[in-house]
MARMI-878003 format. One record per residue: residue in three letters; x, y, z of N, C-alpha, C in turn; residue number from 1. Coordinates in steps of 0.05 Angstrom, whole numbers, plus 5000, padded with zeros to 4 digits. Example, Ala and Ser with C-alpha at 12.3 -4.5 7.8 and 13.67 -1.06 7.14 Angstrom:
<resn: Ala n_xx: 5264 n_yy: 4886 n_zz: 5156 ca_xx: 5246 ca_yy: 4910 ca_zz: 5156 c_xx: 5264 c_yy: 4934 c_zz: 5156 resi: 1> .
<resn: Ser n_xx: 5257 n_yy: 4955 n_zz: 5142 ca_xx: 5273 ca_yy: 4979 ca_zz: 5143 c_xx: 5258 c_yy: 5001 c_zz: 5157 resi: 2> .
REM end
This chain:
<resn: Unk n_xx: 3975 n_yy: 0957 n_zz: 3459 ca_xx: 3984 ca_yy: 0967 ca_zz: 3488 c_xx: 4001 c_yy: 0946 c_zz: 3507 resi: 1> .
<resn: Unk n_xx: 3997 n_yy: 0923 n_zz: 3500 ca_xx: 4012 ca_yy: 0903 ca_zz: 3517 c_xx: 4041 c_yy: 0905 c_zz: 3504 resi: 2> .
<resn: Unk n_xx: 4043 n_yy: 0908 n_zz: 3477 ca_xx: 4071 ca_yy: 0911 ca_zz: 3470 c_xx: 4092 c_yy: 0933 c_zz: 3482 resi: 3> .
<resn: Unk n_xx: 4075 n_yy: 0955 n_zz: 3489 ca_xx: 4087 ca_yy: 0978 ca_zz: 3502 c_xx: 4101 c_yy: 0967 c_zz: 3528 resi: 4> .
<resn: Unk n_xx: 4078 n_yy: 0954 n_zz: 3545 ca_xx: 4089 ca_yy: 0943 ca_zz: 3571 c_xx: 4112 c_yy: 0923 c_zz: 3572 resi: 5> .
<resn: Unk n_xx: 4113 n_yy: 0907 n_zz: 3547 ca_xx: 4134 ca_yy: 0888 ca_zz: 3542 c_xx: 4158 c_yy: 0901 c_zz: 3544 resi: 6> .
<resn: Unk n_xx: 4159 n_yy: 0922 n_zz: 3525 ca_xx: 4186 ca_yy: 0940 ca_zz: 3521 c_xx: 4195 c_yy: 0950 c_zz: 3545 resi: 7> .
<resn: Unk n_xx: 4175 n_yy: 0960 n_zz: 3559 ca_xx: 4181 ca_yy: 0975 ca_zz: 3587 c_xx: 4193 c_yy: 0957 c_zz: 3606 resi: 8> .
<resn: Unk n_xx: 4180 n_yy: 0929 n_zz: 3607 ca_xx: 4189 ca_yy: 0911 ca_zz: 3625 c_xx: 4215 c_yy: 0899 c_zz: 3621 resi: 9> .
<resn: Unk n_xx: 4223 n_yy: 0894 n_zz: 3594 ca_xx: 4250 ca_yy: 0889 ca_zz: 3584 c_xx: 4267 c_yy: 0908 c_zz: 3592 resi: 10> .
<resn: Unk n_xx: 4264 n_yy: 0931 n_zz: 3588 ca_xx: 4280 ca_yy: 0954 ca_zz: 3593 c_xx: 4286 c_yy: 0954 c_zz: 3625 resi: 11> .
<resn: Unk n_xx: 4264 n_yy: 0958 n_zz: 3636 ca_xx: 4267 ca_yy: 0960 ca_zz: 3669 c_xx: 4283 c_yy: 0936 c_zz: 3681 resi: 12> .
<resn: Unk n_xx: 4284 n_yy: 0910 n_zz: 3670 ca_xx: 4298 ca_yy: 0890 ca_zz: 3679 c_xx: 4325 c_yy: 0897 c_zz: 3676 resi: 13> .
<resn: Unk n_xx: 4338 n_yy: 0904 n_zz: 3648 ca_xx: 4360 ca_yy: 0909 ca_zz: 3645 c_xx: 4374 c_yy: 0934 c_zz: 3662 resi: 14> .
<resn: Unk n_xx: 4355 n_yy: 0954 n_zz: 3665 ca_xx: 4365 ca_yy: 0978 ca_zz: 3686 c_xx: 4374 c_yy: 0965 c_zz: 3712 resi: 15> .
<resn: Unk n_xx: 4352 n_yy: 0950 n_zz: 3719 ca_xx: 4359 ca_yy: 0936 ca_zz: 3749 c_xx: 4385 c_yy: 0918 c_zz: 3750 resi: 16> .
<resn: Unk n_xx: 4389 n_yy: 0906 n_zz: 3726 ca_xx: 4418 ca_yy: 0888 ca_zz: 3724 c_xx: 4441 c_yy: 0908 c_zz: 3725 resi: 17> .
<resn: Unk n_xx: 4436 n_yy: 0932 n_zz: 3713 ca_xx: 4455 ca_yy: 0955 ca_zz: 3710 c_xx: 4463 c_yy: 0965 c_zz: 3737 resi: 18> .
<resn: Unk n_xx: 4443 n_yy: 0972 n_zz: 3756 ca_xx: 4446 ca_yy: 0983 ca_zz: 3781 c_xx: 4456 c_yy: 0963 c_zz: 3797 resi: 19> .
<resn: Unk n_xx: 4454 n_yy: 0936 n_zz: 3795 ca_xx: 4461 ca_yy: 0915 ca_zz: 3814 c_xx: 4493 c_yy: 0916 c_zz: 3810 resi: 20> .
<resn: Unk n_xx: 4500 n_yy: 0913 n_zz: 3784 ca_xx: 4527 ca_yy: 0912 ca_zz: 3774 c_xx: 4544 c_yy: 0939 c_zz: 3784 resi: 21> .
<resn: Unk n_xx: 4531 n_yy: 0961 n_zz: 3783 ca_xx: 4545 ca_yy: 0986 ca_zz: 3792 c_xx: 4545 c_yy: 0988 c_zz: 3821 resi: 22> .
<resn: Unk n_xx: 4524 n_yy: 0974 n_zz: 3838 ca_xx: 4532 ca_yy: 0972 ca_zz: 3863 c_xx: 4549 c_yy: 0957 c_zz: 3877 resi: 23> .
<resn: Unk n_xx: 4555 n_yy: 0928 n_zz: 3863 ca_xx: 4572 ca_yy: 0910 ca_zz: 3867 c_xx: 4597 c_yy: 0920 c_zz: 3864 resi: 24> .
<resn: Unk n_xx: 4605 n_yy: 0935 n_zz: 3844 ca_xx: 4631 ca_yy: 0945 ca_zz: 3834 c_xx: 4635 c_yy: 0972 c_zz: 3855 resi: 25> .
<resn: Unk n_xx: 4620 n_yy: 0981 n_zz: 3862 ca_xx: 4624 ca_yy: 1003 ca_zz: 3886 c_xx: 4633 c_yy: 0991 c_zz: 3911 resi: 26> .
<resn: Unk n_xx: 4617 n_yy: 0969 n_zz: 3922 ca_xx: 4624 ca_yy: 0958 ca_zz: 3944 c_xx: 4651 c_yy: 0942 c_zz: 3941 resi: 27> .
<resn: Unk n_xx: 4654 n_yy: 0929 n_zz: 3919 ca_xx: 4683 ca_yy: 0918 ca_zz: 3919 c_xx: 4705 c_yy: 0938 c_zz: 3921 resi: 28> .
<resn: Unk n_xx: 4704 n_yy: 0955 n_zz: 3906 ca_xx: 4723 ca_yy: 0981 ca_zz: 3909 c_xx: 4724 c_yy: 0994 c_zz: 3940 resi: 29> .
<resn: Unk n_xx: 4706 n_yy: 0998 n_zz: 3950 ca_xx: 4707 ca_yy: 1006 ca_zz: 3978 c_xx: 4715 c_yy: 0986 c_zz: 3994 resi: 30> .
<resn: Unk n_xx: 4714 n_yy: 0963 n_zz: 3994 ca_xx: 4728 ca_yy: 0939 ca_zz: 4008 c_xx: 4755 c_yy: 0940 c_zz: 4005 resi: 31> .
<resn: Unk n_xx: 4768 n_yy: 0948 n_zz: 3982 ca_xx: 4796 ca_yy: 0954 ca_zz: 3979 c_xx: 4808 c_yy: 0977 c_zz: 3988 resi: 32> .
<resn: Unk n_xx: 4791 n_yy: 0997 n_zz: 3995 ca_xx: 4799 ca_yy: 1023 ca_zz: 4003 c_xx: 4799 c_yy: 1032 c_zz: 4033 resi: 33> .
<resn: Unk n_xx: 4788 n_yy: 1017 n_zz: 4048 ca_xx: 4787 ca_yy: 1018 ca_zz: 4077 c_xx: 4814 c_yy: 1021 c_zz: 4090 resi: 34> .
<resn: Unk n_xx: 4816 n_yy: 1032 n_zz: 4115 ca_xx: 4839 ca_yy: 1035 ca_zz: 4130 c_xx: 4853 c_yy: 1006 c_zz: 4136 resi: 35> .
<resn: Unk n_xx: 4836 n_yy: 0988 n_zz: 4144 ca_xx: 4839 ca_yy: 0962 ca_zz: 4143 c_xx: 4827 c_yy: 0949 c_zz: 4126 resi: 36> .
<resn: Unk n_xx: 4837 n_yy: 0947 n_zz: 4097 ca_xx: 4819 ca_yy: 0934 ca_zz: 4079 c_xx: 4811 c_yy: 0902 c_zz: 4080 resi: 37> .
<resn: Unk n_xx: 4788 n_yy: 0895 n_zz: 4071 ca_xx: 4778 ca_yy: 0869 ca_zz: 4070 c_xx: 4793 c_yy: 0854 c_zz: 4050 resi: 38> .
<resn: Unk n_xx: 4796 n_yy: 0867 n_zz: 4026 ca_xx: 4813 ca_yy: 0855 ca_zz: 4006 c_xx: 4836 c_yy: 0870 c_zz: 4002 resi: 39> .
<resn: Unk n_xx: 4859 n_yy: 0858 n_zz: 4006 ca_xx: 4886 ca_yy: 0876 ca_zz: 4005 c_xx: 4899 c_yy: 0872 c_zz: 3980 resi: 40> .
<resn: Unk n_xx: 4888 n_yy: 0886 n_zz: 3958 ca_xx: 4904 ca_yy: 0888 ca_zz: 3929 c_xx: 4907 c_yy: 0919 c_zz: 3923 resi: 41> .
<resn: Unk n_xx: 4925 n_yy: 0922 n_zz: 3905 ca_xx: 4933 ca_yy: 0947 ca_zz: 3899 c_xx: 4911 c_yy: 0967 c_zz: 3889 resi: 42> .
<resn: Unk n_xx: 4911 n_yy: 0991 n_zz: 3896 ca_xx: 4887 ca_yy: 1007 ca_zz: 3882 c_xx: 4887 c_yy: 1009 c_zz: 3854 resi: 43> .
<resn: Unk n_xx: 4911 n_yy: 1004 n_zz: 3841 ca_xx: 4908 ca_yy: 1009 ca_zz: 3809 c_xx: 4896 c_yy: 0987 c_zz: 3801 resi: 44> .
<resn: Unk n_xx: 4902 n_yy: 0960 n_zz: 3812 ca_xx: 4885 ca_yy: 0932 ca_zz: 3806 c_xx: 4859 c_yy: 0933 c_zz: 3811 resi: 45> .
<resn: Unk n_xx: 4851 n_yy: 0945 n_zz: 3838 ca_xx: 4822 ca_yy: 0945 ca_zz: 3840 c_xx: 4807 c_yy: 0968 c_zz: 3823 resi: 46> .
<resn: Unk n_xx: 4821 n_yy: 0989 n_zz: 3813 ca_xx: 4808 ca_yy: 1007 ca_zz: 3796 c_xx: 4801 c_yy: 0996 c_zz: 3770 resi: 47> .
<resn: Unk n_xx: 4824 n_yy: 0979 n_zz: 3762 ca_xx: 4819 ca_yy: 0968 ca_zz: 3734 c_xx: 4799 c_yy: 0946 c_zz: 3729 resi: 48> .
<resn: Unk n_xx: 4796 n_yy: 0928 n_zz: 3753 ca_xx: 4773 ca_yy: 0910 ca_zz: 3758 c_xx: 4745 c_yy: 0922 c_zz: 3761 resi: 49> .
<resn: Unk n_xx: 4742 n_yy: 0944 n_zz: 3775 ca_xx: 4719 ca_yy: 0961 ca_zz: 3777 c_xx: 4711 c_yy: 0973 c_zz: 3749 resi: 50> .
<resn: Unk n_xx: 4734 n_yy: 0982 n_zz: 3738 ca_xx: 4728 ca_yy: 0998 ca_zz: 3713 c_xx: 4720 c_yy: 0980 c_zz: 3689 resi: 51> .
<resn: Unk n_xx: 4729 n_yy: 0955 n_zz: 3692 ca_xx: 4715 ca_yy: 0933 ca_zz: 3672 c_xx: 4691 c_yy: 0930 c_zz: 3678 resi: 52> .
<resn: Unk n_xx: 4679 n_yy: 0928 n_zz: 3704 ca_xx: 4653 ca_yy: 0921 ca_zz: 3712 c_xx: 4632 c_yy: 0941 c_zz: 3702 resi: 53> .
<resn: Unk n_xx: 4645 n_yy: 0966 n_zz: 3707 ca_xx: 4628 ca_yy: 0991 ca_zz: 3701 c_xx: 4629 c_yy: 0994 c_zz: 3669 resi: 54> .
<resn: Unk n_xx: 4647 n_yy: 0991 n_zz: 3655 ca_xx: 4647 ca_yy: 0993 ca_zz: 3627 c_xx: 4628 c_yy: 0965 c_zz: 3619 resi: 55> .
<resn: Unk n_xx: 4628 n_yy: 0945 n_zz: 3629 ca_xx: 4608 ca_yy: 0924 ca_zz: 3620 c_xx: 4582 c_yy: 0933 c_zz: 3626 resi: 56> .
<resn: Unk n_xx: 4578 n_yy: 0947 n_zz: 3648 ca_xx: 4550 ca_yy: 0955 ca_zz: 3656 c_xx: 4541 c_yy: 0976 c_zz: 3636 resi: 57> .
<resn: Unk n_xx: 4559 n_yy: 0996 n_zz: 3629 ca_xx: 4552 ca_yy: 1016 ca_zz: 3605 c_xx: 4541 c_yy: 1001 c_zz: 3582 resi: 58> .
<resn: Unk n_xx: 4559 n_yy: 0983 n_zz: 3576 ca_xx: 4549 ca_yy: 0967 ca_zz: 3551 c_xx: 4522 c_yy: 0954 c_zz: 3551 resi: 59> .
<resn: Unk n_xx: 4514 n_yy: 0944 n_zz: 3574 ca_xx: 4489 ca_yy: 0930 ca_zz: 3581 c_xx: 4470 c_yy: 0955 c_zz: 3581 resi: 60> .
<resn: Unk n_xx: 4474 n_yy: 0975 n_zz: 3595 ca_xx: 4453 ca_yy: 0999 ca_zz: 3588 c_xx: 4449 c_yy: 1003 c_zz: 3561 resi: 61> .
<resn: Unk n_xx: 4475 n_yy: 1007 n_zz: 3546 ca_xx: 4465 ca_yy: 1015 ca_zz: 3514 c_xx: 4456 c_yy: 0995 c_zz: 3504 resi: 62> .
<resn: Unk n_xx: 4460 n_yy: 0969 n_zz: 3510 ca_xx: 4448 ca_yy: 0947 ca_zz: 3497 c_xx: 4415 c_yy: 0944 c_zz: 3499 resi: 63> .
<resn: Unk n_xx: 4407 n_yy: 0959 n_zz: 3526 ca_xx: 4382 ca_yy: 0959 ca_zz: 3535 c_xx: 4366 c_yy: 0978 c_zz: 3520 resi: 64> .
<resn: Unk n_xx: 4379 n_yy: 1002 n_zz: 3521 ca_xx: 4369 ca_yy: 1029 ca_zz: 3512 c_xx: 4358 c_yy: 1030 c_zz: 3479 resi: 65> .
<resn: Unk n_xx: 4382 n_yy: 1022 n_zz: 3465 ca_xx: 4381 ca_yy: 1018 ca_zz: 3436 c_xx: 4354 c_yy: 1005 c_zz: 3426 resi: 66> .
<resn: Unk n_xx: 4353 n_yy: 0980 n_zz: 3437 ca_xx: 4330 ca_yy: 0965 ca_zz: 3429 c_xx: 4300 c_yy: 0975 c_zz: 3440 resi: 67> .
<resn: Unk n_xx: 4305 n_yy: 0986 n_zz: 3461 ca_xx: 4278 ca_yy: 1000 ca_zz: 3476 c_xx: 4270 c_yy: 1021 c_zz: 3458 resi: 68> .
<resn: Unk n_xx: 4286 n_yy: 1041 n_zz: 3448 ca_xx: 4282 ca_yy: 1063 ca_zz: 3427 c_xx: 4268 c_yy: 1050 c_zz: 3404 resi: 69> .
<resn: Unk n_xx: 4281 n_yy: 1031 n_zz: 3392 ca_xx: 4270 ca_yy: 1020 ca_zz: 3366 c_xx: 4243 c_yy: 1006 c_zz: 3371 resi: 70> .
<resn: Unk n_xx: 4241 n_yy: 0994 n_zz: 3394 ca_xx: 4213 ca_yy: 0977 ca_zz: 3396 c_xx: 4194 c_yy: 1001 c_zz: 3399 resi: 71> .
<resn: Unk n_xx: 4202 n_yy: 1020 n_zz: 3415 ca_xx: 4175 ca_yy: 1038 ca_zz: 3422 c_xx: 4172 c_yy: 1058 c_zz: 3399 resi: 72> .
<resn: Unk n_xx: 4191 n_yy: 1061 n_zz: 3380 ca_xx: 4186 ca_yy: 1076 ca_zz: 3359 c_xx: 4170 c_yy: 1063 c_zz: 3339 resi: 73> .
<resn: Unk n_xx: 4166 n_yy: 1037 n_zz: 3336 ca_xx: 4156 ca_yy: 1018 ca_zz: 3322 c_xx: 4125 c_yy: 1022 c_zz: 3333 resi: 74> .
<resn: Unk n_xx: 4124 n_yy: 1017 n_zz: 3358 ca_xx: 4098 ca_yy: 1012 ca_zz: 3372 c_xx: 4084 c_yy: 1043 c_zz: 3370 resi: 75> .
<resn: Unk n_xx: 4097 n_yy: 1063 n_zz: 3371 ca_xx: 4084 ca_yy: 1088 ca_zz: 3373 c_xx: 4072 c_yy: 1097 c_zz: 3344 resi: 76> .
<resn: Unk n_xx: 4081 n_yy: 1082 n_zz: 3324 ca_xx: 4069 ca_yy: 1086 ca_zz: 3298 c_xx: 4046 c_yy: 1071 c_zz: 3297 resi: 77> .
<resn: Unk n_xx: 4041 n_yy: 1050 n_zz: 3312 ca_xx: 4015 ca_yy: 1038 ca_zz: 3307 c_xx: 3995 c_yy: 1044 c_zz: 3328 resi: 78> .
<resn: Unk n_xx: 3999 n_yy: 1061 n_zz: 3349 ca_xx: 3976 ca_yy: 1068 ca_zz: 3367 c_xx: 3962 c_yy: 1093 c_zz: 3354 resi: 79> .
<resn: Unk n_xx: 3938 n_yy: 1098 n_zz: 3369 ca_xx: 3923 ca_yy: 1119 ca_zz: 3362 c_xx: 3935 c_yy: 1146 c_zz: 3368 resi: 80> .
<resn: Unk n_xx: 3924 n_yy: 1168 n_zz: 3357 ca_xx: 3939 ca_yy: 1193 ca_zz: 3360 c_xx: 3933 c_yy: 1203 c_zz: 3390 resi: 81> .
<resn: Unk n_xx: 3907 n_yy: 1193 n_zz: 3403 ca_xx: 3899 ca_yy: 1204 ca_zz: 3427 c_xx: 3921 c_yy: 1190 c_zz: 3446 resi: 82> .
<resn: Unk n_xx: 3933 n_yy: 1167 n_zz: 3444 ca_xx: 3949 ca_yy: 1152 ca_zz: 3461 c_xx: 3977 c_yy: 1163 c_zz: 3462 resi: 83> .
<resn: Unk n_xx: 3982 n_yy: 1173 n_zz: 3436 ca_xx: 4011 ca_yy: 1178 ca_zz: 3431 c_xx: 4024 c_yy: 1197 c_zz: 3445 resi: 84> .
<resn: Unk n_xx: 4011 n_yy: 1218 n_zz: 3453 ca_xx: 4026 ca_yy: 1240 ca_zz: 3473 c_xx: 4033 c_yy: 1226 c_zz: 3494 resi: 85> .
<resn: Unk n_xx: 4012 n_yy: 1212 n_zz: 3511 ca_xx: 4021 ca_yy: 1201 ca_zz: 3540 c_xx: 4041 c_yy: 1181 c_zz: 3538 resi: 86> .
<resn: Unk n_xx: 4044 n_yy: 1167 n_zz: 3510 ca_xx: 4063 ca_yy: 1147 ca_zz: 3510 c_xx: 4090 c_yy: 1156 c_zz: 3506 resi: 87> .
<resn: Unk n_xx: 4089 n_yy: 1180 n_zz: 3490 ca_xx: 4113 ca_yy: 1193 ca_zz: 3482 c_xx: 4127 c_yy: 1205 c_zz: 3508 resi: 88> .
<resn: Unk n_xx: 4111 n_yy: 1219 n_zz: 3526 ca_xx: 4122 ca_yy: 1233 ca_zz: 3550 c_xx: 4137 c_yy: 1206 c_zz: 3567 resi: 89> .
<resn: Unk n_xx: 4119 n_yy: 1183 n_zz: 3571 ca_xx: 4129 ca_yy: 1160 ca_zz: 3587 c_xx: 4157 c_yy: 1153 c_zz: 3576 resi: 90> .
<resn: Unk n_xx: 4157 n_yy: 1151 n_zz: 3549 ca_xx: 4182 ca_yy: 1140 ca_zz: 3534 c_xx: 4205 c_yy: 1159 c_zz: 3537 resi: 91> .
<resn: Unk n_xx: 4200 n_yy: 1186 n_zz: 3540 ca_xx: 4224 ca_yy: 1207 ca_zz: 3545 c_xx: 4232 c_yy: 1200 c_zz: 3571 resi: 92> .
<resn: Unk n_xx: 4218 n_yy: 1198 n_zz: 3589 ca_xx: 4225 ca_yy: 1194 ca_zz: 3620 c_xx: 4246 c_yy: 1168 c_zz: 3622 resi: 93> .
<resn: Unk n_xx: 4232 n_yy: 1145 n_zz: 3610 ca_xx: 4249 ca_yy: 1124 ca_zz: 3611 c_xx: 4277 c_yy: 1126 c_zz: 3594 resi: 94> .
<resn: Unk n_xx: 4279 n_yy: 1140 n_zz: 3572 ca_xx: 4301 ca_yy: 1142 ca_zz: 3561 c_xx: 4321 c_yy: 1162 c_zz: 3574 resi: 95> .
<resn: Unk n_xx: 4308 n_yy: 1183 n_zz: 3588 ca_xx: 4326 ca_yy: 1205 ca_zz: 3604 c_xx: 4341 c_yy: 1188 c_zz: 3628 resi: 96> .
<resn: Unk n_xx: 4321 n_yy: 1171 n_zz: 3642 ca_xx: 4333 ca_yy: 1157 ca_zz: 3661 c_xx: 4354 c_yy: 1136 c_zz: 3652 resi: 97> .
<resn: Unk n_xx: 4350 n_yy: 1124 n_zz: 3633 ca_xx: 4371 ca_yy: 1110 ca_zz: 3624 c_xx: 4398 c_yy: 1124 c_zz: 3614 resi: 98> .
<resn: Unk n_xx: 4395 n_yy: 1143 n_zz: 3601 ca_xx: 4418 ca_yy: 1158 ca_zz: 3592 c_xx: 4436 c_yy: 1172 c_zz: 3616 resi: 99> .
<resn: Unk n_xx: 4417 n_yy: 1184 n_zz: 3639 ca_xx: 4427 ca_yy: 1194 ca_zz: 3663 c_xx: 4444 c_yy: 1168 c_zz: 3675 resi: 100> .
<resn: Unk n_xx: 4433 n_yy: 1146 n_zz: 3678 ca_xx: 4449 ca_yy: 1124 ca_zz: 3693 c_xx: 4474 c_yy: 1119 c_zz: 3678 resi: 101> .
<resn: Unk n_xx: 4473 n_yy: 1119 n_zz: 3649 ca_xx: 4497 ca_yy: 1114 ca_zz: 3634 c_xx: 4519 c_yy: 1138 c_zz: 3646 resi: 102> .
<resn: Unk n_xx: 4509 n_yy: 1161 n_zz: 3645 ca_xx: 4528 ca_yy: 1181 ca_zz: 3649 c_xx: 4542 c_yy: 1181 c_zz: 3678 resi: 103> .
<resn: Unk n_xx: 4522 n_yy: 1175 n_zz: 3696 ca_xx: 4533 ca_yy: 1171 ca_zz: 3725 c_xx: 4551 c_yy: 1148 c_zz: 3723 resi: 104> .
<resn: Unk n_xx: 4549 n_yy: 1128 n_zz: 3714 ca_xx: 4567 ca_yy: 1101 ca_zz: 3714 c_xx: 4595 c_yy: 1112 c_zz: 3697 resi: 105> .
<resn: Unk n_xx: 4591 n_yy: 1131 n_zz: 3677 ca_xx: 4618 ca_yy: 1136 ca_zz: 3667 c_xx: 4635 c_yy: 1157 c_zz: 3685 resi: 106> .
<resn: Unk n_xx: 4619 n_yy: 1174 n_zz: 3702 ca_xx: 4634 ca_yy: 1189 ca_zz: 3716 c_xx: 4644 c_yy: 1177 c_zz: 3742 resi: 107> .
<resn: Unk n_xx: 4627 n_yy: 1157 n_zz: 3753 ca_xx: 4641 ca_yy: 1140 ca_zz: 3775 c_xx: 4664 c_yy: 1127 c_zz: 3765 resi: 108> .
<resn: Unk n_xx: 4665 n_yy: 1115 n_zz: 3742 ca_xx: 4688 ca_yy: 1102 ca_zz: 3731 c_xx: 4711 c_yy: 1124 c_zz: 3729 resi: 109> .
<resn: Unk n_xx: 4709 n_yy: 1144 n_zz: 3720 ca_xx: 4725 ca_yy: 1166 ca_zz: 3714 c_xx: 4738 c_yy: 1172 c_zz: 3743 resi: 110> .
<resn: Unk n_xx: 4721 n_yy: 1177 n_zz: 3765 ca_xx: 4729 ca_yy: 1186 ca_zz: 3794 c_xx: 4743 c_yy: 1163 c_zz: 3803 resi: 111> .
<resn: Unk n_xx: 4740 n_yy: 1134 n_zz: 3801 ca_xx: 4750 ca_yy: 1112 ca_zz: 3811 c_xx: 4782 c_yy: 1113 c_zz: 3802 resi: 112> .
<resn: Unk n_xx: 4783 n_yy: 1114 n_zz: 3772 ca_xx: 4811 ca_yy: 1113 ca_zz: 3761 c_xx: 4827 c_yy: 1139 c_zz: 3772 resi: 113> .
<resn: Unk n_xx: 4816 n_yy: 1158 n_zz: 3773 ca_xx: 4833 ca_yy: 1183 ca_zz: 3786 c_xx: 4838 c_yy: 1179 c_zz: 3812 resi: 114> .
<resn: Unk n_xx: 4820 n_yy: 1168 n_zz: 3830 ca_xx: 4828 ca_yy: 1163 ca_zz: 3860 c_xx: 4851 c_yy: 1140 c_zz: 3862 resi: 115> .
<resn: Unk n_xx: 4851 n_yy: 1120 n_zz: 3845 ca_xx: 4871 ca_yy: 1096 ca_zz: 3840 c_xx: 4896 c_yy: 1111 c_zz: 3835 resi: 116> .
<resn: Unk n_xx: 4896 n_yy: 1127 n_zz: 3814 ca_xx: 4920 ca_yy: 1142 ca_zz: 3808 c_xx: 4934 c_yy: 1157 c_zz: 3829 resi: 117> .
<resn: Unk n_xx: 4912 n_yy: 1175 n_zz: 3846 ca_xx: 4923 ca_yy: 1191 ca_zz: 3863 c_xx: 4937 c_yy: 1173 c_zz: 3891 resi: 118> .
<resn: Unk n_xx: 4925 n_yy: 1150 n_zz: 3891 ca_xx: 4934 ca_yy: 1133 ca_zz: 3915 c_xx: 4956 c_yy: 1118 c_zz: 3909 resi: 119> .
<resn: Unk n_xx: 4961 n_yy: 1113 n_zz: 3886 ca_xx: 4981 ca_yy: 1091 ca_zz: 3881 c_xx: 5009 c_yy: 1100 c_zz: 3887 resi: 120> .
<resn: Unk n_xx: 5025 n_yy: 1086 n_zz: 3899 ca_xx: 5054 ca_yy: 1095 ca_zz: 3901 c_xx: 5068 c_yy: 1100 c_zz: 3879 resi: 121> .
<resn: Unk n_xx: 5086 n_yy: 1117 n_zz: 3880 ca_xx: 5101 ca_yy: 1125 ca_zz: 3859 c_xx: 5124 c_yy: 1118 c_zz: 3855 resi: 122> .
REM end
């Protein structure tokens, strides 16, 4: 049972890192898009920088999700049948949260790039 908590703790810490990177990238982009921007750079450059941060964030999310699935598969084979159902439902929730976060990050990245293209001078 301790192995399950360790897997979830590792995965949770990576998800926290992912959320912090996403928040930082959104704050950065917002600082460049104000009427009186704090950072005066072109919208395309801001979108490129933020996109790289978000793509790195997605890679971190995948690098956390895949080992979590592997570890919990291995652990679920060694626990009793009674505990398997509960562990499986918790595992599914964690995996769905991770996949949802990755999907949201990709959608945000696409929206930022589209916004930058729309705002850039032609």
